[in-house]
C-alpha positions in Angstrom: -29.7 5.0 -105.7 -32.8 7.0 -104.6 -33.0 8.6 -108.1 -33.5 5.1 -109.5 -36.7 4.6 -107.5 -40.0 5.6 -109.0 -41.7 8.8 -107.8 -44.3 6.8 -105.9 -41.6 4.8 -104.0 -39.7 8.0 -103.3 -42.8 9.6 -101.8 -43.4 6.5 -99.7 -39.8 6.5 -98.5 -40.0 10.2 -97.7 -43.3 9.7 -95.8 -41.8 6.8 -94.0 -38.7 8.9 -93.0 -41.0 11.7 -91.9 -43.1 9.3 -89.8 -39.9 7.8 -88.3 -38.6 11.3 -87.4 -42.0 12.2 -85.8 -41.9 8.9 -83.8 -38.4 9.7 -82.6 -39.3 13.3 -81.7 -42.3 12.1 -79.7 -40.4 9.2 -78.1 -37.3 11.1 -77.2 -38.6 14.6 -76.4 -42.3 14.9 -75.8 -42.9 11.7 -73.8 -40.1 12.5 -71.2 -41.5 16.0 -70.8 -45.0 14.6 -70.2 -43.7 12.1 -67.7 -41.8 14.8 -65.9 -44.9 17.0 -65.7 -46.9 14.0 -64.3 -44.2 13.4 -61.7 -44.1 17.0 -60.8 -47.9 17.1 -60.4 -47.7 14.1 -58.0 -45.0 15.8 -55.9 -47.1 19.0 -55.8 -50.1 17.0 -54.5 -47.9 15.3 -51.8 -46.6 18.7 -50.7 -50.1 20.1 -50.6 -51.2 17.2 -48.4 -48.3 17.7 -46.1 -49.0 21.4 -45.9 -52.7 20.8 -45.0 -51.5 18.3 -42.3 -49.1 20.9 -40.8 -51.8 23.6 -40.9 -54.1 21.4 -38.9 -51.3 20.8 -36.4 -50.6 24.6 -36.1 -54.3 25.3 -35.8 -54.5 22.9 -32.8 -51.4 24.5 -31.1 -53.4 26.8 -28.9 -55.7 23.9 -27.7 -52.7 21.7 -27.0 -51.0 24.6 -25.1 -54.2 25.0 -23.0 -54.4 21.3 -22.2 -50.7 21.3 -21.3 -51.3 24.2 -18.9 -54.2 22.3 -17.3 -52.1 19.2 -16.8 -49.3 21.3 -15.3 -51.7 23.0 -12.9 -53.2 19.7 -11.9 -49.8 18.1 -11.3 -48.9 21.1 -9.1 -52.1 20.8 -7.1 -51.7 17.0 -6.7 -48.5 17.6 -4.8 -46.5 15.0 -6.7 -43.4 17.3 -6.8 -41.4 19.0 -4.1 -42.5 22.6 -4.4 -39.2 24.4 -3.7 -37.0 26.6 -5.9 -33.6 25.3 -4.9 -32.2 21.8 -4.4 -31.1 22.7 -0.9 -34.6 23.6 0.3 -36.0 20.6 -1.5 -33.5 18.3 0.2 -34.3 19.8 3.6 -38.0 19.2 3.0 -37.2 15.6 2.0 -35.1 15.0 5.1 -37.9 16.3 7.4 -40.5 14.1 5.6 -38.3 11.0 6.0 -37.7 11.9 9.7 -41.4 12.2 10.3 -42.1 8.9 8.6 -39.4 7.0 10.4 -40.4 8.4 13.9 -44.1 7.7 13.2 -43.4 4.1 12.2 -41.4 3.4 15.4 -37.9 3.4 13.8 -34.8 5.2 14.9 -33.3 7.5 12.3 -29.5 7.3 12.5 -28.6 9.8 9.7 -29.6 11.4 6.5 -27.2 12.8 4.0 -27.9 14.9 0.9 -26.6 13.3 -2.3 -25.2 15.5 -5.0 -26.9 15.1 -8.3 -24.3 16.8 -10.4 -24.3 15.6 -14.0 -27.7 14.0 -13.4 -31.3 15.3 -13.7 -31.5 18.9 -12.8 -34.7 18.8 -10.8 -34.0 15.6 -8.9 -33.1 15.7 -5.2 -31.8 12.7 -3.3 -30.8 11.7 0.2 -29.1 8.7 1.8 -30.9 7.4 4.8 -29.6 5.2 7.6 -32.0 3.9 10.2 -32.6 1.0 12.6 -35.8 -0.7 13.8 -37.8 -3.8 13.8 -39.0 -5.5 10.6 -42.5 -4.2 11.3 -41.2 -0.6 11.6 -39.3 -1.1 8.4 -42.5 -2.3 6.7 -44.3 0.8 7.9 -41.5 3.1 6.9 -41.3 1.8 3.4 -45.0 1.9 3.1 -45.0 5.5 4.4 -42.4 6.6 1.9 -43.9 4.9 -1.1 -47.4 6.3 -0.4 -46.2 9.8 0.5 -46.8 12.9 -1.4 -44.7 14.2 -3.0 -43.9 11.1 -4.9 -40.7 9.5 -3.6 -38.6 6.7 -5.1 -36.6 4.3 -2.9 -33.4 3.0 -4.4 -30.4 0.9 -3.2 -32.2 -0.7 -0.3 -29.8 -2.7 2.0 -31.0 -4.4 5.1 -28.7 -5.9 7.7 -29.5 -7.8 10.9 -27.9 -6.3 14.0 -26.9 -9.7 15.3 -28.3 -12.0 18.0 -29.3 -11.7 21.6 -29.3 -14.2 24.4 -32.7 -15.5 25.6 -32.9 -15.1 29.4 -34.9 -18.2 30.0 -33.1 -20.7 27.8 -29.7 -19.0 27.6 -29.6 -19.6 23.8 -28.8 -17.0 21.2 -31.6 -15.9 18.8 -32.2 -13.1 16.4 -32.4 -9.7 18.0 -35.3 -8.5 15.9 -33.5 -5.3 15.1 -32.2 -4.4 11.7 -30.1 -1.7 10.2 -31.3 -0.3 6.9 -29.6 1.9 4.3 -31.3 3.3 1.2 -31.6 6.3 -1.1 -34.7 8.3 -1.5 -35.3 10.4 -4.7 -37.9 13.1 -5.2 -38.4 15.7 -7.9 -38.7 19.4 -7.6 -41.5 21.4 -9.3 -40.2 23.5 -12.2 -42.1 25.9 -14.4 -40.4 24.1 -17.3 -41.7 20.7 -16.0 
């Protein structure tokens, strides 16, 4: 069948087949290789950008470390933490501070009890406080605790009236003016890792 074609048509057919083979080679082999190279170049540029960003971070590491040390020193100076090494000493300091605040405010400290913080924050120290006094003394006590240094947190506040008293002139019962108060106080110990 090809032998029946003229020489010129055979040449045209041969050139057409050659062109078709070249188009197939370019389309199936060279183009995917070029696309792959372009994708690889983009990935390399992304990795170079990420590397430069990480290098800037590492270059600023010393400065960040210095700033962190300055902040730690300032926090230690400000006295926001209980500066003791063991929870027992920190709890004792916390109990003494609460006793002073209660007595200064005109309240009567009934008891303080150290709360175990097992399974909780390692540098937290807590005590339960029971006291009695007037509402004004309670106000002064809460204010004294909230504004004290080291920073203290009051939790689980429960206030109960102590009952009534008889008025001597009228003989009627009225509020006694005394209240019983229970609450927890939390403070945090200073740590070199803080």
